C-alpha positions as CSV (number, residue, x, y, z in Angstrom):
1,X,0.0,0.0,0.2
2,X,2.9,2.2,1.0
3,X,4.4,1.7,-2.5
4,X,1.2,2.4,-4.3
5,X,1.0,5.8,-2.3
6,X,4.5,6.7,-3.1
7,X,3.9,5.8,-6.9
8,X,0.8,8.0,-7.0
9,X,2.6,11.0,-5.1
10,X,5.6,11.0,-7.5
11,X,3.1,10.7,-10.7
12,X,1.3,13.8,-9.4
13,X,4.5,15.3,-9.0
14,X,5.6,14.9,-12.5
15,X,1.9,16.1,-13.7
16,X,2.0,19.1,-12.0
17,X,5.8,20.1,-12.0
18,X,5.7,21.8,-15.1
19,X,2.7,23.9,-14.3
20,X,4.6,25.0,-10.8
21,X,8.0,25.6,-12.9
22,X,6.3,27.6,-15.4
23,X,3.5,30.0,-14.0
24,X,2.3,32.9,-16.3
25,X,3.5,36.3,-15.7
26,X,1.6,39.3,-14.1
27,X,0.7,37.1,-10.8
28,X,-1.9,35.2,-13.2
29,X,-2.6,31.4,-12.4
30,X,-3.3,28.9,-15.0
31,X,-7.0,28.1,-15.3
32,X,-8.5,31.5,-13.6
33,X,-11.2,33.4,-15.2
34,X,-11.2,36.3,-17.2
35,X,-12.0,38.7,-14.2
36,X,-8.6,38.8,-12.8
37,X,-6.7,40.3,-15.9
38,X,-9.6,42.6,-16.6
39,X,-9.8,44.5,-12.9
40,X,-5.5,44.6,-13.6
41,X,-5.9,46.4,-17.0
42,X,-8.9,48.4,-15.3
43,X,-6.5,49.8,-12.6
44,X,-3.9,50.3,-15.0
45,X,-5.8,52.2,-17.6
46,X,-5.4,49.6,-20.4
47,X,-7.6,49.2,-23.7
48,X,-9.2,45.7,-23.5
49,X,-9.9,44.2,-27.2
50,X,-12.0,41.3,-26.8
51,X,-12.2,38.4,-29.8
52,X,-14.9,35.3,-29.6
53,X,-14.1,33.4,-32.6
54,X,-17.4,32.2,-34.2
55,X,-15.7,29.3,-35.1
56,X,-14.4,28.2,-31.6
57,X,-17.5,29.6,-29.4
58,X,-15.2,28.3,-26.0
59,X,-12.2,30.4,-27.1
60,X,-11.9,34.2,-25.6
61,X,-9.0,36.2,-26.7
62,X,-8.3,39.3,-24.5
63,X,-5.3,41.9,-25.8
64,X,-4.6,44.6,-23.4
65,X,-2.4,47.4,-24.5
66,X,-2.4,51.2,-23.3
67,X,-4.8,53.6,-25.9
68,X,-1.4,54.6,-27.5
69,X,0.2,51.4,-27.7
70,X,2.3,49.7,-25.0
71,X,2.0,48.4,-21.3
72,X,3.1,50.8,-18.5
73,X,5.5,50.4,-15.9
74,X,9.5,50.3,-16.0
75,X,9.5,46.1,-16.5
76,X,7.5,46.3,-19.5
77,X,8.3,49.6,-21.4
78,X,9.5,47.7,-24.6
79,X,6.1,45.6,-24.5
80,X,3.5,46.6,-27.2
81,X,0.7,44.1,-25.8
82,X,-0.2,41.4,-23.7
83,X,-2.4,38.6,-25.3
84,X,-4.4,36.4,-22.8
85,X,-6.4,33.3,-24.3
86,X,-8.9,31.7,-22.3
87,X,-10.8,27.9,-23.2
88,X,-14.2,27.8,-21.4
89,X,-13.6,30.9,-19.3
90,X,-9.8,29.5,-18.0
91,X,-6.6,31.0,-18.7
92,X,-4.4,28.6,-20.8
93,X,-2.0,30.9,-22.7
94,X,-0.6,34.2,-22.1
95,X,1.7,36.3,-24.6
96,X,4.0,39.3,-24.2
97,X,4.7,41.2,-27.6
98,X,7.6,43.1,-27.7
99,X,8.4,45.9,-30.1
100,X,11.4,48.1,-30.4
101,X,10.3,51.2,-33.0
102,X,13.9,52.8,-34.3
103,X,15.9,50.2,-33.1
104,X,17.9,48.3,-35.7
105,X,17.1,44.6,-36.1
106,X,20.6,43.4,-34.8
107,X,20.1,45.0,-31.6
108,X,16.6,43.9,-31.2
109,X,18.0,40.2,-32.0
110,X,20.3,40.6,-29.3
111,X,17.7,42.1,-26.8
112,X,15.8,38.7,-27.7
113,X,18.5,36.2,-26.8
114,X,19.8,38.0,-24.0
115,X,16.1,37.2,-22.5
116,X,16.0,33.9,-23.8
117,X,19.7,33.3,-21.9
118,X,18.1,34.8,-18.7
119,X,15.3,32.8,-18.9
120,X,17.5,29.8,-19.5
121,X,19.6,30.5,-16.3
122,X,16.1,30.5,-14.5
123,X,14.3,27.1,-15.8
124,X,17.1,25.4,-18.3
125,X,18.0,24.7,-21.8
126,X,15.3,25.9,-24.7
127,X,15.3,23.7,-27.6
128,X,15.5,25.4,-31.0
129,X,12.4,25.2,-33.0
130,X,13.2,26.7,-36.4
131,X,15.1,29.5,-37.9
132,X,14.5,31.0,-41.2
133,X,15.8,33.7,-43.6
134,X,14.4,34.9,-46.8
135,X,15.0,37.8,-49.5
136,X,11.8,39.0,-51.5
137,X,12.0,42.2,-53.6
138,X,14.9,43.6,-51.4
139,X,13.6,42.9,-48.2
140,X,14.9,40.4,-45.8
141,X,12.9,38.6,-43.3
142,X,14.4,36.8,-40.5
143,X,12.8,34.4,-37.8
144,X,13.7,32.1,-34.9
145,X,12.3,30.3,-32.5
146,X,12.9,28.3,-29.2
147,X,11.1,26.8,-26.4
148,X,11.1,25.3,-23.0
149,X,9.1,22.4,-22.3
150,X,9.2,21.2,-18.5
151,X,6.3,18.5,-18.9
152,X,4.0,17.2,-21.8
153,X,1.6,20.4,-23.3
154,X,3.2,22.7,-20.7
155,X,5.9,25.2,-22.6
156,X,7.4,28.6,-22.9
157,X,8.3,29.7,-26.4
158,X,10.1,32.8,-27.9
159,X,9.8,33.8,-31.4
160,X,11.7,36.5,-33.1
161,X,10.8,38.2,-36.4
162,X,12.5,40.7,-38.2
163,X,11.9,42.6,-41.6
164,X,15.0,44.8,-43.1
165,X,14.5,46.8,-46.4
166,X,18.1,46.2,-47.7
167,X,17.5,48.8,-50.3
168,X,16.8,51.7,-48.0
169,X,18.8,50.0,-45.3
170,X,15.9,50.2,-42.6
171,X,14.1,47.5,-40.8
172,X,12.4,46.7,-37.3
173,X,12.6,43.9,-35.3
174,X,10.0,42.5,-32.7
175,X,9.5,39.2,-30.4
176,X,7.0,37.5,-28.5
177,X,7.5,35.3,-25.3
178,X,4.4,32.5,-25.1
179,X,3.2,31.0,-21.9
180,X,1.3,28.0,-22.7
181,X,-0.4,25.2,-20.6
182,X,-2.3,22.9,-23.2
183,X,-3.6,20.8,-19.9
184,X,-6.2,23.9,-19.7
185,X,-6.6,24.8,-23.3
186,X,-8.9,23.3,-25.8
187,X,-7.6,19.8,-27.4
188,X,-6.7,21.0,-30.8
189,X,-3.9,23.0,-29.2
190,X,-2.5,20.3,-26.6
191,X,0.8,19.9,-29.5
192,X,4.1,20.5,-29.6
193,X,5.1,24.2,-29.8
194,X,5.6,25.7,-33.1
195,X,6.9,29.4,-34.2
């Protein structure tokens, strides 16, 4: 009997471990209702855009940003928006989108890799999802994505993209950090992270 109890305890730790290791930011909890984020948005004066896709009636997507774009606070000064996804009123994904107007794409990419390294120190090694580079009509597009998956269907993904006008020598870069718990989300989202 003691062996069975130990086995159940170990399996429950393994099951919950990914969720414990990878908590969503902003003091949120997996599975919580939208009301907590909506209350926070009201306190800090953010606009809220709500999407209710007709083809996925149980999905709700909330995008939060300042009226002029951005998120208040020193920690979030380069964040353009925060996107929260709920399935049947339960939080399963939270994405922070970062933009850097006027900054050279190479500098943005350096910032992206610095943030990735900081996360790796806390969580562990990230795996490469993909990396691509293409040129179309003098426009160079670069993309790369990495993820950390502490347990099946629970992951943190970082995705970078930039577009450079090679003729005019201008461009911009941006990246997103995605916290995802597929154990709370719809079955169609319970899959390996892709960029």
